[in-house]
All heavy atoms as a GROMACS GRO file, in nm:
protein
  588
    1MET      N    1   0.073   1.768  -1.675
    1MET     CA    2   0.007   1.639  -1.651
    1MET      C    3   0.067   1.572  -1.530
    1MET      O    4   0.182   1.592  -1.498
    1MET     CB    5   0.019   1.550  -1.771
    1MET     CG    6  -0.051   1.598  -1.898
    1MET     SD    7  -0.228   1.607  -1.886
    1MET     CE    8  -0.272   1.439  -1.924
    2LEU      N    9  -0.015   1.491  -1.464
    2LEU     CA   10   0.032   1.412  -1.350
    2LEU      C   11   0.045   1.266  -1.394
    2LEU      O   12  -0.034   1.217  -1.475
    2LEU     CB   13  -0.072   1.420  -1.238
    2LEU     CG   14  -0.100   1.554  -1.177
    2LEU    CD1   15  -0.224   1.546  -1.084
    2LEU    CD2   16   0.017   1.603  -1.097
    3GLN      N   17   0.144   1.197  -1.337
    3GLN     CA   18   0.154   1.051  -1.356
    3GLN      C   19   0.086   0.989  -1.236
    3GLN      O   20   0.131   1.004  -1.123
    3GLN     CB   21   0.300   1.008  -1.361
    3GLN     CG   22   0.372   1.047  -1.487
    3GLN     CD   23   0.318   0.975  -1.609
    3GLN    OE1   24   0.274   0.860  -1.600
    3GLN    NE2   25   0.320   1.040  -1.721
    4LEU      N   26  -0.025   0.920  -1.259
    4LEU     CA   27  -0.105   0.860  -1.152
    4LEU      C   28  -0.088   0.707  -1.156
    4LEU      O   29  -0.096   0.644  -1.263
    4LEU     CB   30  -0.252   0.894  -1.169
    4LEU     CG   31  -0.350   0.825  -1.072
    4LEU    CD1   32  -0.321   0.862  -0.930
    4LEU    CD2   33  -0.493   0.860  -1.112
    5LYS      N   34  -0.064   0.649  -1.039
    5LYS     CA   35  -0.063   0.504  -1.024
    5LYS      C   36  -0.147   0.467  -0.901
    5LYS      O   37  -0.121   0.517  -0.794
    5LYS     CB   38   0.083   0.452  -1.005
    5LYS     CG   39   0.091   0.303  -1.010
    5LYS     CD   40   0.236   0.258  -1.015
    5LYS     CE   41   0.246   0.109  -1.033
    5LYS     NZ   42   0.387   0.063  -1.042
    6ILE      N   43  -0.249   0.382  -0.927
    6ILE     CA   44  -0.337   0.336  -0.819
    6ILE      C   45  -0.315   0.185  -0.803
    6ILE      O   46  -0.337   0.111  -0.900
    6ILE     CB   47  -0.484   0.365  -0.851
    6ILE    CG1   48  -0.506   0.516  -0.877
    6ILE    CG2   49  -0.575   0.319  -0.734
    6ILE    CD1   50  -0.648   0.552  -0.917
    7VAL      N   51  -0.273   0.148  -0.684
    7VAL     CA   52  -0.241   0.007  -0.658
    7VAL      C   53  -0.326  -0.045  -0.544
    7VAL      O   54  -0.341   0.025  -0.441
    7VAL     CB   55  -0.091  -0.008  -0.620
    7VAL    CG1   56  -0.056  -0.153  -0.588
    7VAL    CG2   57  -0.002   0.044  -0.731
    8SER      N   58  -0.384  -0.163  -0.560
    8SER     CA   59  -0.457  -0.230  -0.454
    8SER      C   60  -0.384  -0.359  -0.422
    8SER      O   61  -0.292  -0.395  -0.496
    8SER     CB   62  -0.603  -0.260  -0.501
    8SER     OG   63  -0.602  -0.366  -0.595
    9PRO      N   64  -0.420  -0.428  -0.315
    9PRO     CA   65  -0.348  -0.554  -0.284
    9PRO      C   66  -0.364  -0.658  -0.398
    9PRO      O   67  -0.276  -0.741  -0.413
    9PRO     CB   68  -0.420  -0.604  -0.159
    9PRO     CG   69  -0.471  -0.480  -0.094
    9PRO     CD   70  -0.513  -0.389  -0.208
   10GLU      N   71  -0.466  -0.648  -0.481
   10GLU     CA   72  -0.489  -0.746  -0.585
   10GLU      C   73  -0.412  -0.714  -0.713
   10GLU      O   74  -0.364  -0.804  -0.782
   10GLU     CB   75  -0.636  -0.756  -0.619
   10GLU     CG   76  -0.721  -0.815  -0.507
   10GLU     CD   77  -0.757  -0.715  -0.399
   10GLU    OE1   78  -0.768  -0.594  -0.430
   10GLU    OE2   79  -0.769  -0.755  -0.281
   11LYS      N   80  -0.404  -0.584  -0.753
   11LYS     CA   81  -0.349  -0.550  -0.883
   11LYS      C   82  -0.324  -0.401  -0.894
   11LYS      O   83  -0.364  -0.322  -0.807
   11LYS     CB   84  -0.442  -0.596  -0.993
   11LYS     CG   85  -0.577  -0.525  -0.992
   11LYS     CD   86  -0.666  -0.568  -1.104
   11LYS     CE   87  -0.801  -0.494  -1.100
   11LYS     NZ   88  -0.885  -0.522  -1.212
   12VAL      N   89  -0.264  -0.358  -1.005
   12VAL     CA   90  -0.255  -0.217  -1.039
   12VAL      C   91  -0.386  -0.179  -1.101
   12VAL      O   92  -0.425  -0.230  -1.208
   12VAL     CB   93  -0.138  -0.190  -1.137
   12VAL    CG1   94  -0.137  -0.043  -1.182
   12VAL    CG2   95  -0.004  -0.230  -1.075
   13GLU      N   96  -0.461  -0.090  -1.036
   13GLU     CA   97  -0.594  -0.054  -1.084
   13GLU      C   98  -0.588   0.046  -1.199
   13GLU      O   99  -0.673   0.046  -1.284
   13GLU     CB  100  -0.674   0.008  -0.968
   13GLU     CG  101  -0.695  -0.086  -0.849
   13GLU     CD  102  -0.788  -0.198  -0.874
   13GLU    OE1  103  -0.875  -0.186  -0.962
   13GLU    OE2  104  -0.774  -0.304  -0.807
   14PHE      N  105  -0.487   0.135  -1.195
   14PHE     CA  106  -0.474   0.238  -1.300
   14PHE      C  107  -0.331   0.288  -1.301
   14PHE      O  108  -0.269   0.303  -1.196
   14PHE     CB  109  -0.571   0.355  -1.278
   14PHE     CG  110  -0.554   0.464  -1.380
   14PHE    CD1  111  -0.620   0.458  -1.502
   14PHE    CD2  112  -0.472   0.575  -1.353
   14PHE    CE1  113  -0.607   0.558  -1.595
   14PHE    CE2  114  -0.457   0.675  -1.450
   14PHE     CZ  115  -0.523   0.666  -1.568
   15ALA      N  116  -0.278   0.311  -1.420
   15ALA     CA  117  -0.147   0.374  -1.434
   15ALA      C  118  -0.152   0.460  -1.564
   15ALA      O  119  -0.184   0.407  -1.671
   15ALA     CB  120  -0.036   0.274  -1.441
   16GLY      N  121  -0.128   0.590  -1.549
   16GLY     CA  122  -0.129   0.674  -1.667
   16GLY      C  123  -0.129   0.821  -1.633
   16GLY      O  124  -0.117   0.858  -1.517
   17GLU      N  125  -0.144   0.907  -1.734
   17GLU     CA  126  -0.144   1.051  -1.717
   17GLU      C  127  -0.285   1.101  -1.693
   17GLU      O  128  -0.379   1.056  -1.759
   17GLU     CB  129  -0.085   1.119  -1.840
   17GLU     CG  130   0.061   1.103  -1.857
   17GLU     CD  131   0.119   1.195  -1.967
   17GLU    OE1  132   0.041   1.240  -2.054
   17GLU    OE2  133   0.239   1.218  -1.964
   18VAL      N  134  -0.298   1.195  -1.599
   18VAL     CA  135  -0.426   1.257  -1.569
   18VAL      C  136  -0.405   1.407  -1.549
   18VAL      O  137  -0.293   1.453  -1.523
   18VAL     CB  138  -0.493   1.194  -1.442
   18VAL    CG1  139  -0.523   1.048  -1.466
   18VAL    CG2  140  -0.407   1.213  -1.320
   19GLU      N  141  -0.515   1.482  -1.556
   19GLU     CA  142  -0.510   1.629  -1.531
   19GLU      C  143  -0.511   1.657  -1.380
   19GLU      O  144  -0.444   1.749  -1.334
   19GLU     CB  145  -0.628   1.696  -1.597
   19GLU     CG  146  -0.625   1.695  -1.747
   19GLU     CD  147  -0.529   1.797  -1.804
   19GLU    OE1  148  -0.502   1.899  -1.736
   19GLU    OE2  149  -0.482   1.774  -1.914
   20SER      N  150  -0.594   1.582  -1.306
   20SER     CA  151  -0.608   1.608  -1.162
   20SER      C  152  -0.661   1.481  -1.093
   20SER      O  153  -0.710   1.389  -1.159
   20SER     CB  154  -0.706   1.722  -1.135
   20SER     OG  155  -0.837   1.685  -1.171
   21VAL      N  156  -0.645   1.477  -0.962
   21VAL     CA  157  -0.695   1.364  -0.882
   21VAL      C  158  -0.760   1.420  -0.757
   21VAL      O  159  -0.704   1.506  -0.690
   21VAL     CB  160  -0.578   1.272  -0.838
   21VAL    CG1  161  -0.631   1.149  -0.763
   21VAL    CG2  162  -0.495   1.227  -0.954
   22LYS      N  163  -0.883   1.375  -0.728
   22LYS     CA  164  -0.952   1.414  -0.603
   22LYS      C  165  -0.953   1.290  -0.512
   22LYS      O  166  -0.993   1.181  -0.558
   22LYS     CB  167  -1.092   1.459  -0.631
   22LYS     CG  168  -1.100   1.590  -0.709
   22LYS     CD  169  -1.242   1.634  -0.734
   22LYS     CE  170  -1.248   1.759  -0.819
   22LYS     NZ  171  -1.385   1.797  -0.852
   23VAL      N  172  -0.913   1.309  -0.388
   23VAL     CA  173  -0.906   1.197  -0.294
   23VAL      C  174  -0.975   1.229  -0.162
   23VAL      O  175  -0.982   1.347  -0.123
   23VAL     CB  176  -0.757   1.158  -0.265
   23VAL    CG1  177  -0.692   1.105  -0.393
   23VAL    CG2  178  -0.677   1.274  -0.212
   24PRO      N  179  -1.027   1.126  -0.092
   24PRO     CA  180  -1.091   1.147   0.038
   24PRO      C  181  -0.991   1.138   0.150
   24PRO      O  182  -0.971   1.033   0.212
   24PRO     CB  183  -1.193   1.028   0.042
   24PRO     CG  184  -1.126   0.919  -0.038
   24PRO     CD  185  -1.048   0.990  -0.145
   25GLY      N  186  -0.923   1.248   0.176
   25GLY     CA  187  -0.823   1.250   0.287
   25GLY      C  188  -0.891   1.232   0.423
   25GLY      O  189  -1.009   1.265   0.437
   26THR      N  190  -0.816   1.185   0.519
   26THR     CA  191  -0.867   1.165   0.654
   26THR      C  192  -0.916   1.296   0.715
   26THR      O  193  -1.011   1.299   0.790
   26THR     CB  194  -0.758   1.102   0.746
   26THR    OG1  195  -0.715   0.979   0.680
   26THR    CG2  196  -0.814   1.065   0.881
   27MET      N  197  -0.849   1.408   0.681
   27MET     CA  198  -0.887   1.538   0.731
   27MET      C  199  -0.979   1.613   0.636
   27MET      O  200  -1.002   1.734   0.653
   27MET     CB  201  -0.761   1.622   0.761
   27MET     CG  202  -0.668   1.557   0.858
   27MET     SD  203  -0.738   1.541   1.024
   27MET     CE  204  -0.721   1.708   1.080
   28GLY      N  205  -1.028   1.546   0.532
   28GLY     CA  206  -1.116   1.610   0.436
   28GLY      C  207  -1.070   1.584   0.292
   28GLY      O  208  -0.956   1.550   0.267
   29ASN      N  209  -1.162   1.599   0.198
   29ASN     CA  210  -1.131   1.576   0.058
   29ASN      C  211  -1.036   1.682   0.008
   29ASN      O  212  -1.043   1.800   0.051
   29ASN     CB  213  -1.257   1.578  -0.029
   29ASN     CG  214  -1.350   1.462   0.004
   29ASN    OD1  215  -1.315   1.372   0.076
   29ASN    ND2  216  -1.471   1.467  -0.050
   30PHE      N  217  -0.944   1.644  -0.083
   30PHE     CA  218  -0.859   1.746  -0.147
   30PHE      C  219  -0.826   1.704  -0.290
   30PHE      O  220  -0.838   1.585  -0.324
   30PHE     CB  221  -0.733   1.776  -0.066
   30PHE     CG  222  -0.637   1.659  -0.048
   30PHE    CD1  223  -0.529   1.645  -0.127
   30PHE    CD2  224  -0.657   1.572   0.058
   30PHE    CE1  225  -0.440   1.541  -0.107
   30PHE    CE2  226  -0.567   1.468   0.080
   30PHE     CZ  227  -0.457   1.452  -0.004
   31GLU      N  228  -0.785   1.803  -0.370
   31GLU     CA  229  -0.755   1.781  -0.512
   31GLU      C  230  -0.610   1.802  -0.533
   31GLU      O  231  -0.548   1.895  -0.480
   31GLU     CB  232  -0.837   1.879  -0.597
   31GLU     CG  233  -0.818   1.854  -0.746
   31GLU     CD  234  -0.912   1.939  -0.830
   31GLU    OE1  235  -0.968   2.037  -0.777
   31GLU    OE2  236  -0.929   1.906  -0.948
   32ILE      N  237  -0.548   1.716  -0.618
   32ILE     CA  238  -0.408   1.724  -0.650
   32ILE      C  239  -0.401   1.768  -0.795
   32ILE      O  240  -0.458   1.704  -0.884
   32ILE     CB  241  -0.340   1.587  -0.633
   32ILE    CG1  242  -0.352   1.540  -0.487
   32ILE    CG2  243  -0.194   1.594  -0.676
   32ILE    CD1  244  -0.329   1.394  -0.468
   33LEU      N  245  -0.330   1.881  -0.820
   33LEU     CA  246  -0.310   1.931  -0.953
   33LEU      C  247  -0.160   1.932  -0.983
   33LEU      O  248  -0.079   1.902  -0.898
   33LEU     CB  249  -0.363   2.076  -0.962
   33LEU     CG  250  -0.513   2.092  -0.933
   33LEU    CD1  251  -0.549   2.241  -0.921
   33LEU    CD2  252  -0.594   2.027  -1.043
   34GLN      N  253  -0.126   1.964  -1.110
   34GLN     CA  254   0.012   1.969  -1.148
   34GLN      C  255   0.092   2.062  -1.060
   34GLN      O  256   0.043   2.168  -1.016
   34GLN     CB  257   0.022   2.016  -1.294
   34GLN     CG  258   0.159   1.999  -1.353
   34GLN     CD  259   0.159   2.023  -1.506
   34GLN    OE1  260   0.057   2.038  -1.566
   34GLN    NE2  261   0.276   2.017  -1.566
   35ASN      N  262   0.216   2.023  -1.027
   35ASN     CA  263   0.308   2.102  -0.941
   35ASN      C  264   0.259   2.112  -0.799
   35ASN      O  265   0.294   2.207  -0.727
   35ASN     CB  266   0.340   2.237  -1.002
   35ASN     CG  267   0.407   2.227  -1.134
   35ASN    OD1  268   0.492   2.141  -1.157
   35ASN    ND2  269   0.365   2.310  -1.230
   36HIS      N  270   0.178   2.016  -0.751
   36HIS     CA  271   0.135   2.013  -0.611
   36HIS      C  272   0.255   1.992  -0.520
   36HIS      O  273   0.352   1.926  -0.560
   36HIS     CB  274   0.037   1.897  -0.593
   36HIS     CG  275  -0.042   1.899  -0.464
   36HIS    ND1  276   0.013   1.871  -0.345
   36HIS    CD2  277  -0.170   1.931  -0.440
   36HIS    CE1  278  -0.078   1.882  -0.250
   36HIS    NE2  279  -0.192   1.920  -0.307
   37ALA      N  280   0.251   2.050  -0.404
   37ALA     CA  281   0.362   2.032  -0.308
   37ALA      C  282   0.371   1.885  -0.268
   37ALA      O  283   0.271   1.815  -0.264
   37ALA     CB  284   0.333   2.118  -0.184
   38PRO      N  285   0.492   1.838  -0.236
   38PRO     CA  286   0.506   1.698  -0.192
   38PRO      C  287   0.421   1.675  -0.066
   38PRO      O  288   0.415   1.761   0.024
   38PRO     CB  289   0.655   1.687  -0.158
   38PRO     CG  290   0.719   1.795  -0.238
   38PRO     CD  291   0.620   1.906  -0.245
   39ILE      N  292   0.357   1.561  -0.062
   39ILE     CA  293   0.267   1.530   0.051
   39ILE      C  294   0.252   1.377   0.063
   39ILE      O  295   0.260   1.303  -0.036
   39ILE     CB  296   0.128   1.594   0.033
   39ILE    CG1  297   0.042   1.575   0.158
   39ILE    CG2  298   0.057   1.542  -0.090
   39ILE    CD1  299  -0.090   1.650   0.153
   40ILE      N  300   0.233   1.333   0.184
   40ILE     CA  301   0.192   1.193   0.212
   40ILE      C  302   0.072   1.206   0.306
   40ILE      O  303   0.076   1.278   0.404
   40ILE     CB  304   0.301   1.108   0.282
   40ILE    CG1  305   0.417   1.092   0.185
   40ILE    CG2  306   0.246   0.972   0.321
   40ILE    CD1  307   0.537   1.020   0.247
   41SER      N  308  -0.039   1.140   0.272
   41SER     CA  309  -0.160   1.151   0.351
   41SER      C  310  -0.234   1.015   0.359
   41SER      O  311  -0.225   0.938   0.265
   41SER     CB  312  -0.252   1.256   0.289
   41SER     OG  313  -0.375   1.265   0.360
   42THR      N  314  -0.304   0.995   0.470
   42THR     CA  315  -0.391   0.880   0.478
   42THR      C  316  -0.523   0.912   0.412
   42THR      O  317  -0.566   1.028   0.404
   42THR     CB  318  -0.416   0.840   0.625
   42THR    OG1  319  -0.464   0.955   0.697
   42THR    CG2  320  -0.287   0.791   0.691
   43LEU      N  321  -0.589   0.808   0.360
   43LEU     CA  322  -0.717   0.823   0.295
   43LEU      C  323  -0.824   0.746   0.373
   43LEU      O  324  -0.795   0.642   0.430
   43LEU     CB  325  -0.712   0.773   0.152
   43LEU     CG  326  -0.609   0.839   0.062
   43LEU    CD1  327  -0.606   0.769  -0.075
   43LEU    CD2  328  -0.638   0.986   0.044
   44GLN      N  329  -0.946   0.798   0.371
   44GLN     CA  330  -1.056   0.727   0.437
   44GLN      C  331  -1.152   0.677   0.329
   44GLN      O  332  -1.133   0.696   0.212
   44GLN     CB  333  -1.129   0.823   0.530
   44GLN     CG  334  -1.196   0.941   0.459
   44GLN     CD  335  -1.263   1.037   0.558
   44GLN    OE1  336  -1.258   1.016   0.678
   44GLN    NE2  337  -1.322   1.142   0.506
   45LYS      N  338  -1.254   0.609   0.377
   45LYS     CA  339  -1.356   0.555   0.284
   45LYS      C  340  -1.419   0.667   0.202
   45LYS      O  341  -1.453   0.774   0.257
   45LYS     CB  342  -1.466   0.482   0.363
   45LYS     CG  343  -1.571   0.418   0.277
   45LYS     CD  344  -1.672   0.340   0.362
   45LYS     CE  345  -1.775   0.277   0.274
   45LYS     NZ  346  -1.872   0.197   0.350
   46GLY      N  347  -1.425   0.648   0.069
   46GLY     CA  348  -1.482   0.751  -0.018
   46GLY      C  349  -1.455   0.722  -0.162
   46GLY      O  350  -1.428   0.605  -0.199
   47ILE      N  351  -1.458   0.826  -0.242
   47ILE     CA  352  -1.441   0.815  -0.387
   47ILE      C  353  -1.316   0.886  -0.435
   47ILE      O  354  -1.296   1.002  -0.400
   47ILE     CB  355  -1.565   0.876  -0.460
   47ILE    CG1  356  -1.698   0.809  -0.416
   47ILE    CG2  357  -1.546   0.866  -0.613
   47ILE    CD1  358  -1.710   0.667  -0.454
   48VAL      N  359  -1.236   0.816  -0.513
   48VAL     CA  360  -1.122   0.878  -0.580
   48VAL      C  361  -1.169   0.914  -0.720
   48VAL      O  362  -1.227   0.828  -0.788
   48VAL     CB  363  -1.001   0.780  -0.587
   48VAL    CG1  364  -0.890   0.838  -0.672
   48VAL    CG2  365  -0.950   0.744  -0.447
   49GLU      N  366  -1.147   1.038  -0.764
   49GLU     CA  367  -1.189   1.082  -0.896
   49GLU      C  368  -1.068   1.129  -0.975
   49GLU      O  369  -0.986   1.203  -0.923
   49GLU     CB  370  -1.286   1.201  -0.884
   49GLU     CG  371  -1.416   1.166  -0.814
   49GLU     CD  372  -1.509   1.286  -0.808
   49GLU    OE1  373  -1.527   1.353  -0.914
   49GLU    OE2  374  -1.568   1.310  -0.700
   50TYR      N  375  -1.062   1.083  -1.101
   50TYR     CA  376  -0.954   1.125  -1.192
   50TYR      C  377  -1.006   1.119  -1.334
   50TYR      O  378  -1.061   1.021  -1.375
   50TYR     CB  379  -0.828   1.039  -1.170
   50TYR     CG  380  -0.854   0.891  -1.189
   50TYR    CD1  381  -0.830   0.829  -1.314
   50TYR    CD2  382  -0.901   0.813  -1.087
   50TYR    CE1  383  -0.854   0.692  -1.331
   50TYR    CE2  384  -0.925   0.678  -1.102
   50TYR     CZ  385  -0.902   0.619  -1.226
   50TYR     OH  386  -0.926   0.485  -1.241
   51ASP      N  387  -0.989   1.228  -1.407
   51ASP     CA  388  -1.029   1.239  -1.549
   51ASP      C  389  -1.164   1.172  -1.580
   51ASP      O  390  -1.176   1.092  -1.670
   51ASP     CB  391  -0.918   1.174  -1.636
   51ASP     CG  392  -0.799   1.267  -1.653
   51ASP    OD1  393  -0.796   1.374  -1.591
   51ASP    OD2  394  -0.708   1.230  -1.726
   52GLY      N  395  -1.265   1.205  -1.501
   52GLY     CA  396  -1.399   1.154  -1.526
   52GLY      C  397  -1.425   1.014  -1.474
   52GLY      O  398  -1.538   0.964  -1.483
   53GLN      N  399  -1.324   0.949  -1.419
   53GLN     CA  400  -1.341   0.814  -1.363
   53GLN      C  401  -1.360   0.824  -1.211
   53GLN      O  402  -1.309   0.916  -1.149
   53GLN     CB  403  -1.216   0.731  -1.390
   53GLN     CG  404  -1.181   0.715  -1.535
   53GLN     CD  405  -1.283   0.636  -1.612
   53GLN    OE1  406  -1.329   0.530  -1.569
   53GLN    NE2  407  -1.325   0.687  -1.730
   54GLN      N  408  -1.433   0.729  -1.156
   54GLN     CA  409  -1.450   0.722  -1.011
   54GLN      C  410  -1.417   0.583  -0.961
   54GLN      O  411  -1.448   0.483  -1.026
   54GLN     CB  412  -1.596   0.755  -0.974
   54GLN     CG  413  -1.633   0.899  -1.001
   54GLN     CD  414  -1.768   0.933  -0.941
   54GLN    OE1  415  -1.853   0.846  -0.919
   54GLN    NE2  416  -1.790   1.062  -0.917
   55LEU      N  417  -1.352   0.576  -0.845
   55LEU     CA  418  -1.315   0.451  -0.782
   55LEU      C  419  -1.346   0.458  -0.634
   55LEU      O  420  -1.297   0.546  -0.563
   55LEU     CB  421  -1.165   0.430  -0.800
   55LEU     CG  422  -1.107   0.298  -0.752
   55LEU    CD1  423  -1.163   0.179  -0.826
   55LEU    CD2  424  -0.955   0.301  -0.763
   56ALA      N  425  -1.437   0.368  -0.588
   56ALA     CA  426  -1.472   0.366  -0.446
   56ALA      C  427  -1.365   0.290  -0.366
   56ALA      O  428  -1.326   0.182  -0.404
   56ALA     CB  429  -1.606   0.297  -0.428
   57ILE      N  430  -1.320   0.354  -0.258
   57ILE     CA  431  -1.214   0.291  -0.175
   57ILE      C  432  -1.261   0.283  -0.030
   57ILE      O  433  -1.348   0.357   0.014
   57ILE     CB  434  -1.079   0.366  -0.187
   57ILE    CG1  435  -1.094   0.509  -0.126
   57ILE    CG2  436  -1.030   0.374  -0.329
   57ILE    CD1  437  -0.960   0.577  -0.102
   58LEU      N  438  -1.196   0.191   0.041
   58LEU     CA  439  -1.222   0.176   0.186
   58LEU      C  440  -1.120   0.251   0.270
   58LEU      O  441  -1.138   0.275   0.388
   58LEU     CB  442  -1.222   0.029   0.226
   58LEU     CG  443  -1.330  -0.057   0.158
   58LEU    CD1  444  -1.315  -0.204   0.196
   58LEU    CD2  445  -1.468  -0.008   0.204
   59GLY      N  446  -1.008   0.289   0.206
   59GLY     CA  447  -0.902   0.363   0.277
   59GLY      C  448  -0.768   0.337   0.208
   59GLY      O  449  -0.761   0.257   0.113
   60GLY      N  450  -0.664   0.401   0.258
   60GLY     CA  451  -0.531   0.382   0.204
   60GLY      C  452  -0.442   0.501   0.227
   60GLY      O  453  -0.458   0.575   0.324
   61PHE      N  454  -0.345   0.517   0.135
   61PHE     CA  455  -0.247   0.626   0.144
   61PHE      C  456  -0.229   0.690   0.008
   61PHE      O  457  -0.243   0.623  -0.093
   61PHE     CB  458  -0.109   0.569   0.191
   61PHE     CG  459  -0.113   0.510   0.329
   61PHE    CD1  460  -0.142   0.376   0.346
   61PHE    CD2  461  -0.090   0.589   0.440
   61PHE    CE1  462  -0.148   0.322   0.474
   61PHE    CE2  463  -0.091   0.534   0.569
   61PHE     CZ  464  -0.121   0.399   0.583
   62VAL      N  465  -0.186   0.816   0.007
   62VAL     CA  466  -0.149   0.884  -0.118
   62VAL      C  467  -0.015   0.955  -0.095
   62VAL      O  468   0.011   1.004   0.016
   62VAL     CB  469  -0.256   0.988  -0.160
   62VAL    CG1  470  -0.277   1.097  -0.056
   62VAL    CG2  471  -0.219   1.053  -0.295
   63GLU      N  472   0.068   0.949  -0.195
   63GLU     CA  473   0.198   1.019  -0.194
   63GLU      C  474   0.209   1.099  -0.323
   63GLU      O  475   0.183   1.049  -0.432
   63GLU     CB  476   0.315   0.920  -0.184
   63GLU     CG  477   0.450   0.992  -0.186
   63GLU     CD  478   0.568   0.896  -0.188
   63GLU    OE1  479   0.549   0.776  -0.214
   63GLU    OE2  480   0.679   0.944  -0.162
   64VAL      N  481   0.247   1.226  -0.309
   64VAL     CA  482   0.269   1.312  -0.422
   64VAL      C  483   0.411   1.364  -0.418
   64VAL      O  484   0.457   1.413  -0.316
   64VAL     CB  485   0.172   1.436  -0.418
   64VAL    CG1  486   0.195   1.527  -0.539
   64VAL    CG2  487   0.029   1.389  -0.414
   65GLN      N  488   0.480   1.351  -0.531
   65GLN     CA  489   0.619   1.398  -0.542
   65GLN      C  490   0.653   1.424  -0.686
   65GLN      O  491   0.643   1.331  -0.770
   65GLN     CB  492   0.713   1.296  -0.480
   65GLN     CG  493   0.852   1.347  -0.457
   65GLN     CD  494   0.935   1.252  -0.374
   65GLN    OE1  495   0.888   1.146  -0.334
   65GLN    NE2  496   1.058   1.292  -0.343
   66LYS      N  497   0.688   1.546  -0.722
   66LYS     CA  498   0.734   1.583  -0.855
   66LYS      C  499   0.634   1.539  -0.964
   66LYS      O  500   0.672   1.470  -1.061
   66LYS     CB  501   0.873   1.529  -0.882
   66LYS     CG  502   0.978   1.584  -0.793
   66LYS     CD  503   1.114   1.526  -0.823
   66LYS     CE  504   1.216   1.581  -0.724
   66LYS     NZ  505   1.347   1.515  -0.738
   67ASN      N  506   0.507   1.572  -0.950
   67ASN     CA  507   0.400   1.541  -1.044
   67ASN      C  508   0.376   1.394  -1.060
   67ASN      O  509   0.314   1.350  -1.159
   67ASN     CB  510   0.427   1.606  -1.181
   67ASN     CG  511   0.412   1.759  -1.175
   67ASN    OD1  512   0.323   1.809  -1.106
   67ASN    ND2  513   0.496   1.829  -1.243
   68GLU      N  514   0.418   1.311  -0.964
   68GLU     CA  515   0.386   1.171  -0.960
   68GLU      C  516   0.298   1.142  -0.839
   68GLU      O  517   0.336   1.178  -0.728
   68GLU     CB  518   0.516   1.083  -0.955
   68GLU     CG  519   0.595   1.092  -1.079
   68GLU     CD  520   0.718   1.000  -1.078
   68GLU    OE1  521   0.728   0.920  -0.983
   68GLU    OE2  522   0.799   1.011  -1.169
   69VAL      N  523   0.183   1.086  -0.865
   69VAL     CA  524   0.086   1.057  -0.759
   69VAL      C  525   0.070   0.906  -0.744
   69VAL      O  526   0.037   0.837  -0.840
   69VAL     CB  527  -0.052   1.119  -0.791
   69VAL    CG1  528  -0.148   1.096  -0.676
   69VAL    CG2  529  -0.038   1.268  -0.820
   70SER      N  530   0.099   0.858  -0.626
   70SER     CA  531   0.087   0.712  -0.597
   70SER      C  532  -0.020   0.690  -0.493
   70SER      O  533  -0.016   0.748  -0.384
   70SER     CB  534   0.219   0.655  -0.548
   70SER     OG  535   0.319   0.674  -0.647
   71LEU      N  536  -0.116   0.604  -0.524
   71LEU     CA  537  -0.220   0.567  -0.428
   71LEU      C  538  -0.210   0.421  -0.398
   71LEU      O  539  -0.204   0.338  -0.492
   71LEU     CB  540  -0.360   0.599  -0.483
   71LEU     CG  541  -0.414   0.739  -0.470
   71LEU    CD1  542  -0.349   0.830  -0.569
   71LEU    CD2  543  -0.564   0.740  -0.485
   72CYS      N  544  -0.205   0.386  -0.271
   72CYS     CA  545  -0.211   0.248  -0.227
   72CYS      C  546  -0.342   0.235  -0.154
   72CYS      O  547  -0.357   0.296  -0.044
   72CYS     CB  548  -0.091   0.215  -0.137
   72CYS     SG  549  -0.090   0.045  -0.081
   73VAL      N  550  -0.438   0.164  -0.210
   73VAL     CA  551  -0.575   0.170  -0.155
   73VAL      C  552  -0.638   0.028  -0.148
   73VAL      O  553  -0.595  -0.063  -0.217
   73VAL     CB  554  -0.669   0.256  -0.243
   73VAL    CG1  555  -0.620   0.401  -0.243
   73VAL    CG2  556  -0.676   0.207  -0.386
   74GLU      N  557  -0.739   0.020  -0.063
   74GLU     CA  558  -0.822  -0.098  -0.057
   74GLU      C  559  -0.952  -0.064  -0.132
   74GLU      O  560  -1.018   0.033  -0.095
   74GLU     CB  561  -0.849  -0.138   0.087
   74GLU     CG  562  -0.926  -0.269   0.100
   74GLU     CD  563  -0.945  -0.313   0.244
   74GLU    OE1  564  -0.884  -0.258   0.333
   74GLU    OE2  565  -1.025  -0.406   0.264
   75ILE      N  566  -0.981  -0.142  -0.232
   75ILE     CA  567  -1.097  -0.114  -0.317
   75ILE      C  568  -1.226  -0.162  -0.249
   75ILE      O  569  -1.229  -0.270  -0.188
   75ILE     CB  570  -1.086  -0.187  -0.455
   75ILE    CG1  571  -0.955  -0.145  -0.522
   75ILE    CG2  572  -1.206  -0.158  -0.544
   75ILE    CD1  573  -0.945   0.001  -0.555
   76SER      N  574  -1.331  -0.080  -0.256
   76SER     CA  575  -1.462  -0.113  -0.205
   76SER      C  576  -1.532  -0.203  -0.306
   76SER      O  577  -1.538  -0.174  -0.424
   76SER     CB  578  -1.542   0.014  -0.180
   76SER     OG  579  -1.672  -0.017  -0.133
   77GLU      N  580  -1.585  -0.314  -0.259
   77GLU     CA  581  -1.654  -0.411  -0.349
   77GLU      C  582  -1.795  -0.364  -0.379
   77GLU      O  583  -1.869  -0.329  -0.297
   77GLU     CB  584  -1.657  -0.550  -0.288
   77GLU     CG  585  -1.519  -0.608  -0.272
   77GLU     CD  586  -1.446  -0.629  -0.404
   77GLU    OE1  587  -1.514  -0.664  -0.503
   77GLU    OE2  588  -1.323  -0.609  -0.407
   0.00000   0.00000   0.00000
């Protein structure tokens, strides 16, 4: 399992365990699974998907390290 935390300037949007996370990277969409290599990437406008949930974002950053995924994003209204 992955520990996912999604933070926006307003609040913590989500914190918990998930199977996978799909994000709209600047160089293309990619999926983060358990034991993913450490990475820091910028995100573009698109949809973040995790365990059947979807969250529209305007952009942000993602960091993956030791099965912990942190997203700092601006939420699309």
